[in-house]
C-alpha positions in Angstrom: -72.0 -7.8 -41.9 -69.3 -10.1 -43.6 -69.7 -10.3 -47.2 -67.9 -12.4 -49.9 -67.1 -12.1 -53.5 -68.1 -15.0 -56.0 -66.4 -16.1 -59.1 -63.5 -17.6 -60.9 -61.0 -15.8 -63.2 -58.6 -17.0 -65.8 -55.9 -14.5 -65.2 -52.7 -16.3 -65.9 -51.5 -19.5 -67.9 -49.5 -20.8 -64.8 -51.9 -22.7 -62.5 -50.4 -21.7 -59.2 -50.0 -17.9 -60.3 -53.7 -18.0 -61.5 -54.8 -19.4 -58.2 -52.9 -17.0 -56.0 -54.0 -14.0 -58.3 -57.7 -15.2 -57.9 -56.8 -15.5 -53.9 -55.7 -11.8 -53.9 -59.1 -10.8 -55.3 -61.4 -13.3 -53.5 -60.0 -13.6 -50.0 -57.5 -10.6 -49.6 -59.3 -7.6 -50.5 -57.9 -7.1 -54.0 -59.7 -5.6 -57.2 -60.2 -7.4 -60.3 -59.3 -4.1 -62.3 -55.8 -3.8 -60.6 -54.9 -7.5 -60.8 -55.9 -7.7 -64.4 -53.5 -5.0 -65.3 -50.4 -7.1 -64.1 -51.7 -10.7 -64.4 -50.5 -11.6 -67.9 -46.9 -10.1 -67.3 -46.3 -12.3 -64.3 -44.0 -15.2 -65.5 -41.7 -15.6 -62.5 -41.5 -15.0 -58.8 -39.7 -11.7 -59.4 -42.3 -10.6 -61.7 -44.8 -11.3 -59.0 -43.1 -9.4 -56.3 -42.5 -6.3 -58.5 -46.0 -6.3 -59.8 -47.5 -6.7 -56.4 -45.7 -4.0 -54.8 -46.4 -1.6 -57.9 -50.2 -2.0 -57.5 -49.8 -1.8 -53.7 -48.1 1.5 -53.8 -50.7 2.8 -56.3 -53.5 1.7 -54.2 -51.9 3.2 -51.1 -51.3 6.5 -52.7 -55.0 6.6 -53.7 -56.2 6.0 -50.3 -57.5 2.4 -51.3 -56.1 0.9 -48.1 -58.0 -2.4 -48.1 -56.5 -3.0 -51.7 -53.0 -1.9 -50.7 -53.2 -4.5 -47.8 -54.0 -7.2 -50.1 -51.2 -6.4 -52.7 -48.5 -5.9 -50.0 -49.6 -9.0 -48.1 -49.4 -11.3 -51.2 -46.3 -9.5 -52.6 -44.1 -11.5 -50.0 -45.9 -14.9 -51.1 -43.4 -15.6 -53.8 -40.3 -13.9 -52.0 -38.1 -16.6 -50.6 -35.9 -17.0 -47.3 -33.1 -14.6 -47.4 -35.1 -11.7 -49.3 -35.3 -9.0 -46.7 -38.3 -7.5 -48.4 -40.2 -10.8 -47.3 -40.5 -9.6 -43.6 -40.7 -6.0 -44.4 -43.9 -6.4 -46.5 -45.3 -8.9 -44.2 -44.9 -6.4 -41.3 -46.2 -3.6 -43.5 -49.3 -5.4 -44.6 -50.0 -6.7 -41.1 -49.6 -3.2 -39.5 -52.0 -1.8 -42.0 -54.5 -4.5 -41.6 -54.9 -3.9 -37.9 -54.9 0.0 -38.2 -57.7 -0.3 -41.0 -59.8 -2.7 -39.1 -59.0 -1.2 -35.7 -62.7 -0.4 -34.9 -63.5 -3.9 -34.5 -61.0 -4.3 -31.8 -61.7 -0.8 -30.0 -65.5 -1.8 -29.9 -64.7 -5.1 -28.3 -66.4 -7.0 -31.1 -63.1 -8.8 -31.8 -60.5 -9.6 -29.2 -56.8 -10.5 -29.4 -54.9 -13.1 -27.3 -51.4 -14.3 -27.0 -51.2 -17.8 -25.9 -47.9 -19.1 -24.5 -46.5 -22.0 -26.4 -43.0 -23.4 -25.8 -40.6 -20.6 -26.5 -43.0 -18.3 -28.4 -46.5 -17.0 -28.2 -49.5 -18.0 -30.7 -51.6 -15.3 -31.8 -55.5 -15.9 -31.6 -58.3 -13.6 -32.5 -61.8 -14.0 -31.3 -65.3 -13.0 -32.3 -68.2 -13.7 -29.9 -71.3 -15.3 -30.9 -74.1 -12.9 -31.9 -77.5 -13.5 -30.5 -77.9 -17.1 -29.2 -74.8 -19.1 -29.1 -74.9 -22.3 -31.1 -71.4 -23.6 -30.6 -67.6 -23.1 -30.6 -65.4 -23.0 -33.7 -61.6 -23.1 -33.8 -60.3 -22.0 -37.1 -56.8 -22.2 -38.6 -55.2 -22.3 -42.1 -52.5 -24.5 -43.6 -49.2 -24.4 -45.4 -48.9 -20.9 -46.5 -51.9 -19.0 -44.9 -52.1 -15.8 -42.9 -54.5 -15.4 -40.0 -55.9 -12.3 -41.5 -57.2 -14.0 -44.6 -59.7 -15.8 -42.4 -60.7 -12.6 -40.4 -64.1 -12.3 -42.2 -64.8 -16.0 -42.1 -64.4 -15.7 -38.4 -66.9 -12.7 -38.2 -69.4 -14.7 -40.3 -69.3 -17.6 -37.9 -69.9 -15.1 -35.2 -72.8 -13.5 -37.1 -74.3 -17.1 -37.3 -74.1 -17.7 -33.7 -70.8 -19.3 -33.0 -67.9 -18.2 -30.8 -65.2 -18.2 -33.3 -61.4 -18.4 -32.4 -58.9 -18.0 -35.1 -55.1 -18.8 -34.5 -51.8 -19.0 -36.3 -49.6 -22.1 -35.2 -45.9 -23.0 -36.0 -45.0 -22.5 -39.6 -47.8 -20.2 -40.3 -48.0 -16.2 -40.7 -46.3 -14.2 -38.2 -45.3 -17.2 -36.2 -42.7 -18.2 -38.8 -42.1 -14.7 -40.4 -41.5 -12.8 -37.1 -41.0 -15.5 -34.3 -39.3 -18.0 -36.6 -41.1 -20.8 -35.2 -41.2 -23.7 -37.9 -43.9 -26.1 -38.6 -44.7 -29.3 -36.4 -46.7 -32.1 -37.7 -47.7 -32.7 -34.0 -50.6 -30.1 -34.4 -52.3 -31.5 -31.2 -49.6 -29.5 -29.2 -50.3 -26.0 -30.4 -54.1 -26.8 -30.5 -53.8 -28.1 -26.9 -52.2 -24.9 -25.9 -55.0 -22.9 -27.3 -57.7 -24.9 -25.6 -56.0 -25.0 -22.3 -55.3 -21.1 -22.3 -58.8 -20.2 -23.4 -60.6 -23.0 -21.5 -62.4 -24.2 -24.6 -64.7 -27.2 -24.8 -67.2 -29.0 -27.2 -65.2 -27.5 -30.2 -65.4 -27.8 -34.0 -62.1 -27.6 -35.4 -61.8 -26.1 -38.9 -58.4 -26.6 -40.7 -57.8 -25.1 -44.4 -55.5 -26.7 -47.1 -52.8 -28.5 -45.2 -55.1 -27.8 -42.1 -57.4 -30.5 -43.7 -54.7 -32.8 -42.3 -53.5 -30.9 -39.4 -57.1 -30.5 -37.8 -58.0 -34.2 -37.9 -54.5 -35.0 -36.6 -55.3 -32.7 -33.6 -58.6 -34.3 -33.0 -57.0 -37.9 -32.7 -55.3 -36.7 -29.5 -58.0 -34.3 -28.2 -61.5 -35.2 -26.7 -62.2 -31.6 -26.4 -62.7 -31.6 -30.2 -66.2 -32.8 -31.0 -66.4 -32.3 -34.8 -63.7 -31.7 -37.4 -64.0 -30.0 -40.7 -61.2 -30.9 -43.1 -61.2 -27.9 -45.6 -59.3 -30.0 -48.2 -58.9 -33.5 -49.1 -55.4 -34.0 -47.4 -54.1 -37.4 -46.5 -50.2 -37.2 -46.8 -48.2 -34.2 -47.8 -45.5 -36.3 -49.6 -48.3 -37.8 -51.9 -49.8 -34.2 -52.5 -46.4 -33.0 -53.6 -46.3 -35.5 -56.4 -49.8 -36.5 -56.9 -50.4 -34.2 -60.0 -47.4 -35.6 -61.7 -47.5 -38.7 -64.3 -47.6 -42.1 -62.7 -44.1 -42.8 -64.1 -42.7 -39.8 -62.4 -44.4 -40.7 -59.1 -43.0 -44.4 -59.3 -39.4 -43.1 -59.8 -39.9 -40.6 -57.0 -41.3 -43.2 -54.6 -38.4 -45.8 -55.5 -35.8 -42.9 -54.9 -37.5 -41.9 -51.5 -37.7 -45.5 -50.3 -34.2 -46.1 -51.0 -32.9 -42.8 -49.7 -31.4 -41.9 -53.1 -31.1 -38.0 -52.1 -28.6 -37.1 -54.8 -31.2 -38.2 -57.6 -34.0 -36.3 -55.8 -31.8 -33.2 -55.2 -30.6 -33.2 -58.8 -34.1 -33.5 -60.4 -35.7 -30.9 -58.2 -32.6 -28.4 -58.8 -32.9 -29.0 -62.6 -36.8 -28.3 -62.5 -36.1 -25.0 -60.7 -33.3 -23.9 -63.0 -35.5 -24.6 -65.9 -38.1 -22.2 -64.4 -40.8 -24.5 -63.1 -42.4 -21.9 -60.8 -44.7 -24.3 -59.0 -41.8 -26.5 -57.9 -39.6 -23.5 -57.2 -42.3 -22.0 -54.9 -43.3 -25.4 -53.3 -39.7 -26.3 -52.4 -38.1 -22.8 -51.4 -41.1 -22.1 -49.4 -41.1 -25.6 -47.9 -37.6 -25.7 -47.1 -38.0 -22.5 -45.2 -41.2 -23.3 -43.4 -40.1 -26.7 -42.5 -36.6 -26.1 -41.7 -35.0 -28.2 -44.3 -31.6 -27.9 -46.1 -32.4 -29.8 -49.1 -35.3 -30.9 -51.3 -34.8 -34.4 -50.1 -34.7 -33.5 -46.5 -37.9 -31.5 -47.0 -39.6 -34.5 -48.8 -38.6 -36.8 -46.0 -40.3 -34.5 -43.4 -43.4 -34.3 -45.5 -44.1 -38.1 -44.9 -44.7 -37.0 -41.3 -47.6 -34.8 -42.4 -50.2 -37.7 -42.8 -53.3 -39.0 -41.1 -52.8 -42.7 -42.0 -50.7 -43.4 -39.0 -53.3 -42.0 -36.5 -56.5 -42.2 -38.6 -57.9 -45.0 -36.2 -57.6 -42.7 -33.3 -60.1 -40.2 -34.9 -63.5 -40.8 -33.2 -65.4 -37.6 -34.0 -67.8 -36.5 -36.7 -65.8 -35.5 -39.8 -66.6 -33.4 -42.8 -64.3 -33.4 -45.6 -64.5 -30.7 -48.2 -62.8 -31.0 -51.6 -62.7 -29.2 -54.9 -63.2 -30.6 -58.4 -60.5 -28.8 -60.2 -58.0 -28.3 -57.3 -54.4 -27.8 -58.9 -52.7 -28.9 -55.8 -54.8 -32.0 -54.9 -56.7 -34.8 -56.8 -60.0 -34.6 -55.1 -60.5 -38.4 -56.0 -57.9 -39.3 -53.3 -60.9 -38.7 -50.9 -61.6 -42.3 -51.1 -58.2 -43.2 -49.5 -59.2 -40.8 -46.7 -62.6 -42.3 -46.1 -60.9 -45.8 -45.9 -58.4 -44.8 -43.5 -61.1 -43.1 -41.1 -62.3 -46.5 -39.6 -63.4 -45.4 -36.3 -65.1 -42.0 -36.8 -68.5 -41.3 -35.6 -69.6 -40.3 -39.2 -68.0 -39.1 -42.6 -69.7 -36.7 -44.7 -67.9 -35.4 -48.0 -68.8 -32.3 -50.1 -66.8 -31.8 -53.4 -67.5 -28.3 -55.0 -67.6 -27.8 -58.7 -67.1 -25.2 -61.4 -70.8 -24.6 -61.8 -70.7 -23.4 -58.0 -67.4 -21.3 -58.5 -66.0 -23.7 -56.0 -63.9 -25.8 -58.0 -60.5 -24.3 -56.9 -58.4 -25.2 -53.8 -60.2 -24.3 -50.7 -63.1 -23.4 -52.8 -61.7 -19.9 -53.4 -64.5 -18.7 -55.6 -67.4 -19.2 -53.4 -66.5 -18.8 -49.8 -70.0 -18.1 -48.5 -71.4 -21.4 -49.8 -68.6 -23.1 -48.3 -69.0 -21.7 -44.9 -72.8 -22.1 -45.0 -72.1 -25.7 -45.9 -70.0 -26.0 -42.8 -72.7 -24.5 -40.5 -75.4 -26.6 -41.8 -73.4 -29.8 -41.2 -72.6 -28.7 -37.7 -76.2 -28.1 -37.1 -77.2 -31.4 -38.7 -74.7 -33.3 -36.4 -76.0 -31.4 -33.3 -79.7 -32.2 -34.2 -78.8 -35.9 -34.6 -77.0 -36.1 -31.2 -80.1 -34.3 -29.6 -82.5 -36.8 -31.2 -80.3 -39.8 -29.9 -80.0 -38.4 -26.4 -83.7 -38.4 -25.9 
Protein backbone atom coordinates (compact mmCIF):
# COMPACT_ATOMS: atom_id res chain seq x y z
CA UNK A 1 0.00 0.00 0.00
CA UNK A 2 1.31 3.45 -0.93
CA UNK A 3 2.30 5.43 2.17
CA UNK A 4 3.31 9.08 2.37
CA UNK A 5 5.30 11.17 4.82
CA UNK A 6 3.92 14.33 6.36
CA UNK A 7 5.73 17.41 7.62
CA UNK A 8 7.58 20.62 6.82
CA UNK A 9 11.18 21.24 7.87
CA UNK A 10 13.31 24.38 8.08
CA UNK A 11 16.58 22.97 6.75
CA UNK A 12 18.26 25.85 4.90
CA UNK A 13 17.97 29.65 4.84
CA UNK A 14 17.69 29.76 1.04
CA UNK A 15 13.99 29.22 0.17
CA UNK A 16 14.68 27.11 -2.92
CA UNK A 17 17.37 24.95 -1.32
CA UNK A 18 15.04 24.49 1.66
CA UNK A 19 12.17 23.44 -0.60
CA UNK A 20 14.29 21.01 -2.61
CA UNK A 21 15.74 19.47 0.57
CA UNK A 22 12.19 18.89 1.81
CA UNK A 23 11.41 17.41 -1.59
CA UNK A 24 14.26 14.91 -1.18
CA UNK A 25 12.69 13.71 2.07
CA UNK A 26 8.96 13.98 1.39
CA UNK A 27 8.76 12.83 -2.25
CA UNK A 28 12.01 11.12 -3.20
CA UNK A 29 12.68 8.63 -0.42
CA UNK A 30 15.39 10.43 1.54
CA UNK A 31 15.87 10.38 5.33
CA UNK A 32 15.68 13.47 7.53
CA UNK A 33 18.75 12.39 9.50
CA UNK A 34 20.87 12.19 6.34
CA UNK A 35 19.65 15.48 4.88
CA UNK A 36 20.05 17.26 8.21
CA UNK A 37 23.77 16.43 8.18
CA UNK A 38 24.38 18.40 4.99
CA UNK A 39 21.55 20.94 4.86
CA UNK A 40 23.16 23.91 6.58
CA UNK A 41 26.40 23.60 4.60
CA UNK A 42 24.66 24.06 1.25
CA UNK A 43 25.16 27.61 -0.01
CA UNK A 44 25.68 27.01 -3.74
CA UNK A 45 24.82 24.58 -6.52
CA UNK A 46 28.30 23.07 -6.19
CA UNK A 47 27.71 22.47 -2.47
CA UNK A 48 24.42 20.78 -3.35
CA UNK A 49 25.98 18.45 -5.91
CA UNK A 50 28.87 17.44 -3.67
CA UNK A 51 26.71 16.90 -0.58
CA UNK A 52 24.03 14.85 -2.33
CA UNK A 53 26.56 12.57 -3.98
CA UNK A 54 28.31 12.10 -0.62
CA UNK A 55 25.19 10.97 1.24
CA UNK A 56 24.16 8.96 -1.83
CA UNK A 57 27.44 7.05 -1.71
CA UNK A 58 27.03 6.48 2.05
CA UNK A 59 23.49 5.15 1.64
CA UNK A 60 24.51 2.94 -1.26
CA UNK A 61 27.42 1.50 0.73
CA UNK A 62 25.08 0.79 3.66
CA UNK A 63 22.58 -0.95 1.39
CA UNK A 64 19.95 1.75 1.88
CA UNK A 65 19.05 1.74 -1.80
CA UNK A 66 15.82 3.73 -1.51
CA UNK A 67 17.75 6.57 0.14
CA UNK A 68 20.62 6.34 -2.35
CA UNK A 69 18.19 6.66 -5.27
CA UNK A 70 16.78 9.85 -3.74
CA UNK A 71 20.18 11.47 -3.26
CA UNK A 72 21.60 10.48 -6.64
CA UNK A 73 18.44 11.59 -8.42
CA UNK A 74 18.39 14.97 -6.75
CA UNK A 75 22.17 15.43 -6.95
CA UNK A 76 21.80 16.36 -10.63
CA UNK A 77 19.03 18.85 -9.92
CA UNK A 78 21.43 21.78 -9.55
CA UNK A 79 23.91 20.51 -12.13
CA UNK A 80 23.74 22.62 -15.24
CA UNK A 81 23.92 22.01 -18.96
CA UNK A 82 27.44 20.97 -19.90
CA UNK A 83 28.20 19.11 -16.65
CA UNK A 84 28.84 15.48 -17.71
CA UNK A 85 27.77 14.30 -14.25
CA UNK A 86 24.21 15.51 -14.89
CA UNK A 87 23.32 12.69 -17.27
CA UNK A 88 25.54 10.22 -15.40
CA UNK A 89 23.70 10.60 -12.09
CA UNK A 90 20.28 10.79 -13.72
CA UNK A 91 20.94 7.45 -15.44
CA UNK A 92 22.37 5.92 -12.26
CA UNK A 93 19.37 6.93 -10.14
CA UNK A 94 16.89 5.79 -12.78
CA UNK A 95 18.62 2.41 -13.26
CA UNK A 96 18.66 1.84 -9.50
CA UNK A 97 15.00 2.88 -9.21
CA UNK A 98 13.72 0.36 -11.75
CA UNK A 99 15.91 -2.40 -10.32
CA UNK A 100 14.80 -1.67 -6.74
CA UNK A 101 11.10 -1.60 -7.65
CA UNK A 102 11.32 -4.33 -10.30
CA UNK A 103 8.78 -6.56 -8.52
CA UNK A 104 6.00 -4.11 -9.43
CA UNK A 105 6.81 -4.64 -13.12
CA UNK A 106 7.56 -8.38 -12.97
CA UNK A 107 4.24 -9.05 -11.23
CA UNK A 108 2.35 -7.02 -13.84
CA UNK A 109 1.04 -4.59 -11.24
CA UNK A 110 2.76 -1.79 -13.17
CA UNK A 111 3.32 -1.73 -16.93
CA UNK A 112 5.61 0.40 -19.09
CA UNK A 113 4.86 1.82 -22.52
CA UNK A 114 6.80 3.84 -25.05
CA UNK A 115 4.56 6.18 -27.01
CA UNK A 116 5.82 7.37 -30.42
CA UNK A 117 5.93 11.17 -30.55
CA UNK A 118 7.58 13.11 -33.36
CA UNK A 119 11.20 11.88 -33.43
CA UNK A 120 11.26 10.35 -29.92
CA UNK A 121 9.29 8.09 -27.55
CA UNK A 122 7.36 9.28 -24.50
CA UNK A 123 7.70 6.99 -21.47
CA UNK A 124 4.44 5.99 -19.78
CA UNK A 125 3.91 3.80 -16.74
CA UNK A 126 0.50 2.41 -15.82
CA UNK A 127 -1.14 0.95 -12.73
CA UNK A 128 -4.54 -0.70 -13.20
CA UNK A 129 -7.43 0.15 -10.89
CA UNK A 130 -7.77 -2.22 -7.96
CA UNK A 131 -11.27 -3.54 -7.24
CA UNK A 132 -14.03 -1.61 -9.01
CA UNK A 133 -12.82 0.92 -11.59
CA UNK A 134 -13.97 4.47 -10.83
CA UNK A 135 -12.24 6.32 -13.65
CA UNK A 136 -9.04 7.06 -15.57
CA UNK A 137 -6.30 9.47 -14.53
CA UNK A 138 -3.48 10.87 -16.67
CA UNK A 139 -0.75 12.36 -14.48
CA UNK A 140 2.32 14.41 -15.39
CA UNK A 141 4.77 16.81 -13.80
CA UNK A 142 6.05 20.25 -14.66
CA UNK A 143 9.16 22.30 -15.24
CA UNK A 144 11.72 20.17 -13.41
CA UNK A 145 9.99 16.93 -12.44
CA UNK A 146 11.00 13.32 -12.77
CA UNK A 147 8.32 10.74 -13.59
CA UNK A 148 9.58 8.47 -10.82
CA UNK A 149 8.67 11.08 -8.18
CA UNK A 150 5.00 10.42 -8.89
CA UNK A 151 5.30 6.62 -8.88
CA UNK A 152 3.59 6.15 -5.52
CA UNK A 153 0.97 8.79 -6.29
CA UNK A 154 0.11 6.69 -9.36
CA UNK A 155 -0.09 3.54 -7.20
CA UNK A 156 -2.29 5.34 -4.69
CA UNK A 157 -4.75 6.35 -7.40
CA UNK A 158 -4.84 2.70 -8.56
CA UNK A 159 -5.49 1.53 -4.99
CA UNK A 160 -8.42 3.95 -4.82
CA UNK A 161 -9.98 2.50 -7.98
CA UNK A 162 -8.48 4.46 -10.88
CA UNK A 163 -6.61 3.34 -13.96
CA UNK A 164 -3.59 5.61 -13.50
CA UNK A 165 -1.23 6.60 -16.30
CA UNK A 166 1.93 8.57 -15.56
CA UNK A 167 4.01 10.09 -18.35
CA UNK A 168 6.90 12.39 -19.16
CA UNK A 169 6.60 14.86 -21.99
CA UNK A 170 9.11 17.03 -23.84
CA UNK A 171 11.43 18.90 -21.48
CA UNK A 172 10.92 16.50 -18.58
CA UNK A 173 13.00 13.75 -16.97
CA UNK A 174 14.66 11.39 -19.41
CA UNK A 175 12.91 12.95 -22.40
CA UNK A 176 15.17 16.01 -22.07
CA UNK A 177 18.17 14.39 -20.36
CA UNK A 178 18.50 11.34 -22.60
CA UNK A 179 16.40 11.96 -25.72
CA UNK A 180 17.19 15.70 -25.76
CA UNK A 181 13.64 16.73 -26.58
CA UNK A 182 13.00 20.24 -25.31
CA UNK A 183 9.79 21.68 -23.89
CA UNK A 184 6.78 22.64 -25.97
CA UNK A 185 4.01 24.93 -24.76
CA UNK A 186 1.65 23.04 -27.13
CA UNK A 187 1.12 20.35 -24.50
CA UNK A 188 -1.97 19.11 -26.31
CA UNK A 189 0.36 17.41 -28.83
CA UNK A 190 2.13 14.98 -26.46
CA UNK A 191 -1.14 14.45 -24.58
CA UNK A 192 -2.91 13.56 -27.85
CA UNK A 193 -0.13 11.10 -28.68
CA UNK A 194 -0.61 9.36 -25.31
CA UNK A 195 -4.42 9.30 -25.54
CA UNK A 196 -4.31 7.99 -29.12
CA UNK A 197 -1.71 5.30 -28.49
CA UNK A 198 -3.35 3.97 -25.32
CA UNK A 199 -6.92 4.53 -26.61
CA UNK A 200 -7.96 6.51 -23.55
CA UNK A 201 -11.26 8.28 -23.06
CA UNK A 202 -13.17 10.02 -20.25
CA UNK A 203 -9.89 11.11 -18.63
CA UNK A 204 -9.10 13.32 -15.64
CA UNK A 205 -5.77 15.02 -16.36
CA UNK A 206 -3.56 16.12 -13.45
CA UNK A 207 -0.58 18.42 -14.04
CA UNK A 208 1.79 19.38 -11.21
CA UNK A 209 3.64 22.71 -10.91
CA UNK A 210 4.04 24.04 -14.48
CA UNK A 211 1.71 21.15 -15.27
CA UNK A 212 -0.93 23.36 -13.65
CA UNK A 213 -0.75 25.40 -16.84
CA UNK A 214 0.10 22.61 -19.28
CA UNK A 215 -2.80 20.30 -18.31
CA UNK A 216 -5.51 22.97 -18.76
CA UNK A 217 -3.85 23.96 -22.04
CA UNK A 218 -4.14 20.34 -23.27
CA UNK A 219 -7.77 20.20 -22.16
CA UNK A 220 -8.60 23.26 -24.29
CA UNK A 221 -7.90 21.15 -27.39
CA UNK A 222 -8.93 17.69 -26.23
CA UNK A 223 -12.55 16.56 -25.68
CA UNK A 224 -11.43 13.20 -24.30
CA UNK A 225 -10.34 15.09 -21.17
CA UNK A 226 -13.43 15.49 -18.97
CA UNK A 227 -11.88 16.97 -15.83
CA UNK A 228 -8.74 19.03 -15.16
CA UNK A 229 -6.72 19.27 -11.96
CA UNK A 230 -4.23 22.15 -12.01
CA UNK A 231 -1.88 21.13 -9.22
CA UNK A 232 -0.57 24.70 -8.88
CA UNK A 233 -1.91 28.16 -9.53
CA UNK A 234 -0.19 28.79 -12.87
CA UNK A 235 -1.48 31.34 -15.36
CA UNK A 236 1.66 32.63 -17.10
CA UNK A 237 5.23 31.41 -16.66
CA UNK A 238 6.74 34.85 -17.37
CA UNK A 239 4.60 36.32 -14.57
CA UNK A 240 5.58 33.52 -12.19
CA UNK A 241 9.28 34.18 -12.81
CA UNK A 242 8.98 37.75 -11.57
CA UNK A 243 5.88 37.44 -9.39
CA UNK A 244 7.76 37.31 -6.08
CA UNK A 245 9.92 40.35 -6.92
CA UNK A 246 9.09 43.90 -5.72
CA UNK A 247 6.51 45.79 -7.81
CA UNK A 248 9.13 48.30 -8.99
CA UNK A 249 11.33 45.49 -10.32
CA UNK A 250 8.31 43.93 -12.06
CA UNK A 251 7.50 47.26 -13.76
CA UNK A 252 11.08 47.66 -15.05
CA UNK A 253 11.10 44.06 -16.24
CA UNK A 254 7.77 44.40 -18.06
CA UNK A 255 8.90 47.64 -19.74
CA UNK A 256 12.14 46.03 -20.95
CA UNK A 257 10.31 42.95 -22.25
CA UNK A 258 7.67 45.02 -24.03
CA UNK A 259 10.32 47.11 -25.80
CA UNK A 260 12.72 44.18 -26.45
CA UNK A 261 15.52 45.71 -24.37
CA UNK A 262 17.43 42.43 -24.36
CA UNK A 263 20.79 43.96 -23.34
CA UNK A 264 19.33 45.34 -20.09
CA UNK A 265 17.55 42.07 -19.21
CA UNK A 266 20.62 39.94 -19.96
CA UNK A 267 22.90 42.29 -17.99
CA UNK A 268 20.62 42.28 -14.92
CA UNK A 269 20.22 38.49 -14.89
CA UNK A 270 23.93 37.82 -15.43
CA UNK A 271 24.75 40.27 -12.63
CA UNK A 272 22.42 38.48 -10.20
CA UNK A 273 23.94 35.12 -11.12
CA UNK A 274 27.45 36.52 -10.62
CA UNK A 275 26.45 37.87 -7.19
CA UNK A 276 25.35 34.40 -6.14
CA UNK A 277 21.56 34.56 -6.37
CA UNK A 278 21.09 30.79 -6.46
CA UNK A 279 17.36 30.87 -7.24
CA UNK A 280 17.97 33.10 -10.27
CA UNK A 281 20.96 30.98 -11.30
CA UNK A 282 19.00 27.73 -11.16
CA UNK A 283 15.90 29.25 -12.77
CA UNK A 284 17.76 30.61 -15.78
CA UNK A 285 20.40 27.91 -16.24
CA UNK A 286 17.79 25.15 -16.06
CA UNK A 287 15.36 27.22 -18.12
CA UNK A 288 17.77 27.97 -20.95
CA UNK A 289 18.70 24.27 -21.05
CA UNK A 290 15.16 22.84 -20.95
CA UNK A 291 13.60 25.44 -23.25
CA UNK A 292 16.51 25.63 -25.71
CA UNK A 293 17.37 29.30 -25.26
CA UNK A 294 20.76 30.94 -25.70
CA UNK A 295 20.19 34.00 -23.46
CA UNK A 296 18.04 34.94 -20.44
CA UNK A 297 16.06 37.33 -22.65
CA UNK A 298 15.31 34.63 -25.23
CA UNK A 299 14.20 32.29 -22.44
CA UNK A 300 11.90 34.94 -20.94
CA UNK A 301 10.36 35.64 -24.32
CA UNK A 302 9.54 31.96 -24.69
CA UNK A 303 7.98 31.89 -21.24
CA UNK A 304 5.18 34.17 -22.41
CA UNK A 305 4.02 31.28 -24.60
CA UNK A 306 3.47 29.19 -21.46
CA UNK A 307 0.18 30.75 -20.40
CA UNK A 308 -3.52 29.96 -20.31
CA UNK A 309 -4.92 33.44 -20.98
CA UNK A 310 -4.92 33.11 -24.77
CA UNK A 311 -6.73 29.74 -24.71
CA UNK A 312 -8.65 29.93 -21.40
CA UNK A 313 -12.01 30.50 -23.10
CA UNK A 314 -11.60 27.16 -24.91
CA UNK A 315 -11.45 25.19 -21.65
CA UNK A 316 -14.93 23.77 -21.03
CA UNK A 317 -14.32 21.01 -18.50
CA UNK A 318 -14.66 20.93 -14.71
CA UNK A 319 -11.50 22.45 -13.22
CA UNK A 320 -9.92 22.01 -9.79
CA UNK A 321 -7.12 24.46 -8.94
CA UNK A 322 -4.87 23.51 -6.03
CA UNK A 323 -2.63 26.15 -4.48
CA UNK A 324 -0.34 26.59 -1.48
CA UNK A 325 -0.37 29.44 1.04
CA UNK A 326 3.42 29.80 1.30
CA UNK A 327 4.53 28.72 -2.18
CA UNK A 328 7.96 30.32 -2.67
CA UNK A 329 7.57 30.19 -6.47
CA UNK A 330 3.98 31.38 -6.90
CA UNK A 331 1.79 33.94 -5.15
CA UNK A 332 -1.35 31.89 -4.48
CA UNK A 333 -3.46 35.07 -4.65
CA UNK A 334 -3.05 35.12 -8.44
CA UNK A 335 -5.70 32.39 -8.45
CA UNK A 336 -8.21 35.22 -8.91
CA UNK A 337 -6.71 35.99 -12.32
CA UNK A 338 -7.05 32.35 -13.28
CA UNK A 339 -10.67 32.17 -12.15
CA UNK A 340 -11.50 35.30 -14.16
CA UNK A 341 -9.83 33.87 -17.28
CA UNK A 342 -11.77 30.58 -17.19
CA UNK A 343 -15.00 32.02 -18.57
CA UNK A 344 -16.45 28.87 -20.19
CA UNK A 345 -15.58 26.05 -17.81
CA UNK A 346 -18.26 23.71 -16.50
CA UNK A 347 -17.24 24.45 -12.90
CA UNK A 348 -14.30 25.84 -10.92
CA UNK A 349 -13.18 24.56 -7.53
CA UNK A 350 -10.24 26.08 -5.65
CA UNK A 351 -8.38 24.51 -2.72
CA UNK A 352 -5.53 26.39 -1.04
CA UNK A 353 -3.51 24.32 1.46
CA UNK A 354 -2.06 25.95 4.58
CA UNK A 355 0.78 25.60 7.06
CA UNK A 356 -1.53 24.01 9.62
CA UNK A 357 -2.10 21.18 7.13
CA UNK A 358 1.62 20.90 6.23
CA UNK A 359 0.53 21.67 2.68
CA UNK A 360 1.76 25.26 2.44
CA UNK A 361 4.76 24.61 0.18
CA UNK A 362 4.84 24.39 -3.62
CA UNK A 363 2.77 21.40 -4.81
CA UNK A 364 1.71 20.81 -1.18
CA UNK A 365 4.94 18.94 -0.61
CA UNK A 366 4.42 18.24 3.09
CA UNK A 367 1.07 16.46 2.92
CA UNK A 368 0.80 14.53 -0.31
CA UNK A 369 -1.87 12.11 0.90
CA UNK A 370 -4.25 14.91 1.88
CA UNK A 371 -3.68 16.50 -1.51
CA UNK A 372 -4.34 13.25 -3.41
CA UNK A 373 -7.44 12.53 -1.29
CA UNK A 374 -8.71 16.02 -2.11
CA UNK A 375 -8.32 15.27 -5.83
CA UNK A 376 -10.13 11.93 -5.51
CA UNK A 377 -13.00 13.41 -3.52
CA UNK A 378 -13.40 16.18 -6.10
CA UNK A 379 -13.46 13.70 -9.01
CA UNK A 380 -16.15 11.68 -7.27
CA UNK A 381 -18.15 14.81 -6.45
CA UNK A 382 -18.11 15.83 -10.13
CA UNK A 383 -19.17 12.33 -11.20
CA UNK A 384 -22.04 12.25 -8.72
CA UNK A 385 -23.25 15.64 -9.89
CA UNK A 386 -23.19 14.48 -13.52
CA UNK A 387 -25.08 11.31 -12.58
CA UNK A 388 -27.80 13.31 -10.81
CA UNK A 389 -28.28 15.67 -13.74
CA UNK A 390 -28.43 12.78 -16.22
CA UNK A 391 -31.40 11.22 -14.42
